[in-house]
C-alpha positions, 0 to 999 in steps of 0.5 A, spaced: 727 295 509 732 301 510 729 308 511 733 311 505 729 306 501 722 307 504 723 315 503 724 313 495 717 309 495 713 314 499 711 317 492 708 310 490 705 309 496 701 316 496 699 314 489 697 307 490 690 305 491 688 298 494 681 295 496 681 297 503 675 293 505 678 287 503 684 288 507 680 290 513 676 283 512 682 279 513 683 281 520 676 282 522 673 278 527 667 273 525 662 277 529 664 284 526 658 283 520 653 281 525 655 287 530 655 292 525 648 290 523 646 291 530 649 298 531 648 301 524 643 306 527 649 308 532 654 310 526 650 317 525 652 319 532 659 316 532 665 319 535 671 321 531 678 319 533 684 320 529 690 315 529 697 315 526 701 310 523 708 313 525 714 311 521 721 313 523 728 311 523 732 307 527 739 305 525 736 306 518 731 301 519 723 303 518 719 302 524 712 304 526 709 305 533 704 302 537 702 303 544 699 299 550 694 303 553 693 303 561 687 300 564 681 304 565 673 304 565 672 303 557 672 297 552 679 299 550 682 298 556 689 295 557 689 294 549 694 295 544 693 301 539 695 306 535 697 313 538 691 318 537 684 319 540 678 323 540 676 329 536 676 336 540 672 342 538 678 346 538 682 341 533 682 344 525 680 337 523 681 330 524 688 330 522 690 335 527 686 331 532 691 325 530 697 330 531 695 333 537 694 326 541 700 323 538 704 329 541 700 328 548 701 320 548 708 319 546 711 326 545 712 327 537 712 334 535 707 335 530 712 340 526 716 334 525 711 329 522 709 329 515 703 326 512 703 320 507 696 319 506 689 318 509 687 310 510 680 308 510 676 309 516 674 303 521 668 304 525 668 300 532 661 299 534 663 297 542 665 304 543 662 307 537 668 311 535 669 312 527 677 312 527 680 316 521 687 313 520 693 316 517 700 314 515 705 319 517 713 319 518 718 323 521 725 323 518 728 324 525 730 318 530 724 319 535 725 320 543 719 318 546 716 322 552 710 317 554 704 320 558 703 315 563 696 316 565 694 314 558 700 309 555 703 303 559 708 301 554 711 303 547 712 298 542 716 299 536 715 294 530 720 294 524 716 294 518 719 288 515 715 284 521 709 287 519 710 285 511 712 278 513 707 277 519 702 271 518 695 272 521 694 267 527 688 266 530 687 267 538 682 266 543 679 273 544 678 273 551 686 272 552 687 279 549 681 283 550 678 286 557 671 284 554 669 277 554 670 274 547 669 266 547 672 265 540 678 265 536 679 272 532 685 274 527 691 277 530 698 279 528 703 277 533 709 281 534 714 278 539 709 277 545 704 282 543 697 280 540 694 286 535 687 285 533 681 288 532 681 295 529 688 296 529 689 290 526 685 292 520 688 298 519 695 295 519 692 290 514 691 296 509 698 298 511 701 291 509 697 291 503 699 298 501 707 296 502 706 289 498 703 293 492 709 298 491 715 293 493 
């Protein structure tokens, strides 16, 4: 997809409504339903996090950005995710959280980011985070500035890769710092496996694009 064509379909993307729960379910691990039942009381005290699916041009192609997080004491250590982070009291709203964190982690100026639409929330029981995802874009080629304290690697994926990507099953223990002794659905982009909440969000993005193309 060219970036010019992407700009043209943004109005359609904004208006499109899909069954986001069905999209998420495609990439949800088999144990997710059981885990949600076990932790449903925790949801009312969950922490809020805002993340961005940032679309940007490179040679007139459309890319979005994932990050490989550094190792730290936490359930999402050394995992692939979307730029973003926890809501802070000084943030005006959760979208401002996503903008601030995206700037801090990968250096994109919030003033150059345009909102397309909010996606459906995804609750993550192991960390008790309620994730608020947003589809956003910038018309300028991005010069990334990495916060090396948080980000180990930037992974730029062409949107056509996601649209055409098949779901694979991989051993959870091989792609997670947690012991998960079963197969989980994932997207494989080159050598990187994307699973869990990030894959669920990307599944919604993928279905939105398919519905407007």
